[in-house]
C-alpha positions in Angstrom: 5.4 18.7 0.7 6.3 16.1 -1.6 6.2 12.1 -0.7 9.9 12.2 -1.4 10.7 14.7 1.2 8.5 13.3 3.7 10.1 10.0 3.3 13.4 11.5 3.7 12.1 12.8 6.7 10.9 9.6 8.0 14.3 8.0 7.2 16.2 10.6 9.3 13.9 10.6 12.3 15.7 9.9 15.3 12.9 8.1 17.1 15.3 7.2 20.1 15.6 10.5 21.2 12.3 12.1 20.1 9.5 13.2 22.3 6.9 10.5 21.9 3.7 8.9 23.6 1.8 6.2 23.2 -2.0 6.2 22.4 -5.0 4.0 21.3 -8.1 4.8 19.1 -11.2 3.4 18.1 -13.7 4.1 15.3 -16.5 6.6 16.4 -20.1 6.5 15.0 -20.2 10.4 15.8 -19.0 13.0 13.1 -15.5 13.0 14.9 -15.2 9.3 13.3 -12.3 8.6 16.0 -11.8 8.9 19.6 -8.1 8.7 21.2 -7.1 8.0 24.6 -3.5 8.8 25.8 -2.0 5.8 27.7 1.1 5.7 30.1 3.5 3.4 29.6 6.7 1.9 31.4 10.1 2.8 30.1 10.9 -0.4 29.3 8.0 -1.0 27.2 8.2 2.7 25.4 12.1 1.7 24.7 10.5 -1.5 22.8 7.5 0.5 20.8 10.4 2.6 19.8 12.3 -0.3 18.4 9.5 -1.5 16.3 9.0 2.0 14.8 13.0 2.1 14.2 12.6 -1.4 12.6 9.8 0.1 10.2 12.4 2.8 9.4 15.3 0.3 8.6 13.0 -2.0 6.9 11.4 0.4 4.3 14.2 1.4 1.8 11.9 2.2 -1.3 8.5 3.5 -2.0 5.7 3.5 -4.9 2.6 5.2 -5.4 -0.5 3.8 -3.8 -2.4 1.5 -6.5 -5.6 -0.3 -5.8 -4.3 -3.9 -6.9 -0.4 -3.3 -5.9 1.1 -4.7 -2.5 4.3 -3.5 -0.8 7.5 -5.6 -1.3 9.1 -6.5 1.9 11.6 -3.9 2.0 8.8 -1.2 0.3 6.0 0.8 1.2 3.0 2.1 -0.9 2.8 6.1 -0.6 -0.8 7.8 -0.7 -1.9 11.2 0.0 -3.8 11.3 3.2 -6.0 13.8 1.5 -7.7 11.2 -0.1 -8.8 9.3 3.1 -10.4 10.2 6.4 -6.9 10.6 8.3 -7.4 14.3 9.4 -10.2 13.0 11.7 -7.6 10.5 13.5 -4.9 13.2 13.7 -7.5 15.6 15.4 -8.2 12.7 17.7 -4.5 11.9 18.5 -4.1 15.7 19.0 -6.5 16.1 21.9 -3.9 17.2 24.8 -2.7 14.0 26.9 -4.5 15.4 30.3 -8.1 15.5 28.7 -7.9 12.0 27.2 -6.0 9.9 29.9 -7.0 6.4 29.8 -8.4 5.5 33.0 -10.5 1.9 32.0 -9.1 -1.3 30.7 -12.2 -1.5 28.6 -10.8 1.4 26.1 -8.2 -1.0 25.7 -10.5 -4.2 25.1 -12.6 -2.1 22.6 -9.4 -0.1 20.5 -9.6 -0.4 17.0 -5.5 0.6 16.7 -2.8 1.8 18.8 0.0 4.7 17.7 3.4 5.5 18.8 3.2 9.8 17.8 6.8 11.1 17.6 7.6 14.7 17.5 9.3 15.7 14.7 12.6 17.9 14.5 10.7 21.3 13.3 7.0 20.7 13.7 4.4 18.1 13.4 4.5 14.5 14.4 5.1 11.3 12.6 2.5 8.8 13.6 3.5 4.9 13.7 0.0 3.1 13.3 -0.9 -0.5 14.1 -4.0 -2.6 14.2 -4.7 -4.0 17.5 -4.2 -8.0 17.8 -7.3 -9.5 17.8 -6.6 -10.8 21.5 -7.3 -7.5 22.7 -10.9 -7.8 22.4 -13.7 -8.6 25.4 -14.8 -11.1 22.8 -11.7 -12.9 22.4 -11.2 -12.7 26.3 -14.5 -14.6 26.9 -13.0 -17.7 24.6 -9.7 -18.1 26.1 -7.9 -18.9 29.3 -5.4 -16.2 30.2 -2.4 -18.3 31.6 1.4 -17.7 32.3 4.1 -20.4 32.7 5.9 -19.2 36.0 8.2 -21.5 38.4 8.1 -24.7 36.1 4.0 -24.7 36.0 1.3 -23.4 34.0 -1.0 -21.1 36.1 -3.8 -18.5 35.8 -2.7 -15.2 34.8 -4.0 -12.6 37.1 -3.9 -9.6 34.8 -5.1 -9.0 31.1 -2.0 -9.4 28.7 -2.1 -6.9 25.8 0.3 -7.9 22.7 2.0 -5.2 21.2 3.7 -5.9 17.9 7.2 -5.6 17.0 6.0 -4.1 13.5 3.9 -1.0 12.5 1.3 -1.0 9.4 2.0 2.1 8.1 3.3 5.8 9.0 1.3 9.1 8.6 3.9 12.0 8.4 3.8 15.2 6.4 0.5 14.6 4.9 1.6 11.1 3.4 1.0 7.6 4.3 4.1 5.0 4.0 2.2 1.6 4.1 3.4 -1.8 4.5 0.2 -3.8 5.5 -2.3 -2.4 2.9 -5.5 -4.2 4.5 -4.8 -3.1 7.8 -4.3 0.6 6.3 -7.7 0.3 4.6 -9.3 -1.3 7.4 -8.3 1.3 9.8 -9.2 4.5 7.7 -12.1 2.9 6.3 -11.0 3.2 2.7 -12.9 0.6 1.6 -15.9 2.9 1.8 -13.7 4.4 -1.4 -14.1 1.5 -3.5 -18.0 1.1 -2.3 -18.7 4.3 -3.8 -16.7 3.7 -6.6 -18.7 0.5 -7.4 -21.8 2.2 -6.5 -21.0 5.0 -9.5 -20.3 2.0 -11.7 -23.8 0.3 -11.4 -25.5 3.5 -12.2 -23.2 3.7 -15.3 -25.2 2.4 -17.9 -22.2 2.0 -20.7 -20.9 -0.4 -17.9 -24.1 -2.2 -16.7 -25.0 -2.6 -20.5 -22.1 -4.8 -21.3 -23.7 -8.0 -19.6 -26.6 -10.0 -20.2 -27.5 -10.0 -16.3 -25.7 -7.3 -14.3 -27.0 -8.8 -11.4 -24.6 -12.0 -11.4 -21.6 -9.1 -11.3 -23.5 -7.7 -8.4 -23.9 -10.9 -6.6 -20.1 -11.6 -7.3 -18.8 -8.2 -6.0 -20.8 -8.1 -2.9 -19.0 -6.6 0.2 -15.8 -8.4 -0.6 -13.2 -5.7 -0.2 -11.0 -7.3 -3.1 -13.5 -7.6 -5.4 -14.9 -3.9 -4.6 -11.0 -2.8 -5.3 -10.8 -4.7 -8.6 -14.3 -2.9 -9.5 -12.6 0.5 -8.5 -9.6 -0.3 -11.1 -12.1 -1.3 -13.7 -13.6 2.0 -13.5 -10.5 3.7 -13.3 -9.1 2.2 -16.1 -12.0 2.2 -18.3 -11.2 -0.1 -21.0 -14.9 -1.0 -21.2 -15.4 2.2 -22.9 -12.9 1.1 -25.7 -14.7 -0.2 -28.6 -11.7 -1.6 -30.0 -10.8 -3.4 -26.9 -14.1 -5.1 -26.3 -13.8 -6.1 -29.8 -10.5 -8.1 -28.8 -12.1 -9.5 -25.7 -14.8 -10.6 -27.9 -12.1 -12.1 -30.8 -10.2 -13.9 -28.1 -13.0 -15.2 -26.2 -14.2 -17.1 -29.2 -10.6 -18.1 -30.1 -10.2 -19.6 -26.7 -13.8 -21.4 -25.8 -12.1 -22.8 -22.4 -12.4 -19.4 -20.6 -16.0 -19.8 -21.1 -16.6 -16.3 -22.5 -19.5 -15.8 -24.9 -21.5 -12.7 -26.4 -25.1 -12.8 -27.5 -26.7 -11.6 -30.8 -26.8 -8.1 -29.1 -22.9 -7.8 -28.5 -23.5 -8.6 -24.4 -21.3 -10.7 -22.3 -23.3 -13.9 -21.6 -22.3 -13.4 -18.0 -22.8 -16.6 -15.4 -21.4 -17.6 -12.1 -18.8 -19.7 -13.8 -17.3 -17.1 -16.1 -17.7 -14.1 -14.1 -14.1 -14.3 -12.7 -12.6 -14.6 -16.2 -14.9 -11.5 -17.5 -13.4 -9.5 -14.7 -9.8 -10.3 -15.7 -10.2 -9.5 -18.9 -11.7 -6.1 -18.0 -8.9 -5.4 -15.6 -6.4 -6.4 -18.7 -4.8 -8.9 -16.5 -5.6 -11.7 -18.6 -1.8 -11.8 -19.9 -0.1 -14.0 -22.4 3.6 -14.8 -22.3 5.7 -14.2 -25.1 7.9 -16.7 -23.9 5.6 -19.9 -23.2 2.8 -18.6 -25.6 0.6 -19.7 -22.3 -2.2 -17.1 -20.9 -2.2 -16.3 -17.2 -4.5 -14.4 -14.9 -2.1 -11.9 -13.2 -2.8 -9.9 -9.7 -1.2 -6.7 -11.2 1.1 -5.6 -13.9 3.8 -3.0 -14.5 3.8 -1.8 -18.2 7.3 -1.9 -19.7 
């Protein structure tokens, strides 16, 4: 089904009256990739969590295709076909019968990666409202803080562990599509960073790209394992401006005309890359060093929409 039809299904879903359950999940080192536990919750808590899901529905009024450098606005979501991710493994874990994965130990909550409100759809299947857990859930965080509650005009030790549940969700999975409001959480939970790492690895093995630079190791060090830089490299690979001779000629001409950019080319036509100019070079290869027709100034943009 199309993203548009699934968006309509999400907006029309009556979360309040639909059958639902609360689950936590964590990443697994096994081939299953995820494990999940069913968590019984009180009626009052379930009502609040459903309210958070309804808030997601009301807040998101539009959607646009997922772009590596794009960010959703306050009322929008990025849309991605979930076949491009490892969500099928998470869905399998979330659909293990509740009686087979009942939570019995609090340590399972401490080690959770995220939680899910699993909501039955009117016809068949589920909508999964997904949230990355608050840092305070972890055992490590618990060791660094003293839990206290203010009660009867005094602050006292809390006898039980408190788990903070957000009033919003990061993304929803429905009908094979994700509608994403918190991009970093989505990428973290579904290990989407691995896709960017694979793209950069492929780029480093492409002589046409590595041969652009006087010293490619400076690019490799700059990118490292940084999620933002890996995304930017994936965009460079996707757009392939570096393969366009006229584009690269323009980079050389404009760099010579604007020495303040700090970009130079050697006698062999290679970019004289250094730690001082690597960011500027990346901006140029992304085609995101843009000139304003109004002021005549150049700006570095995070992303751009063609008109």
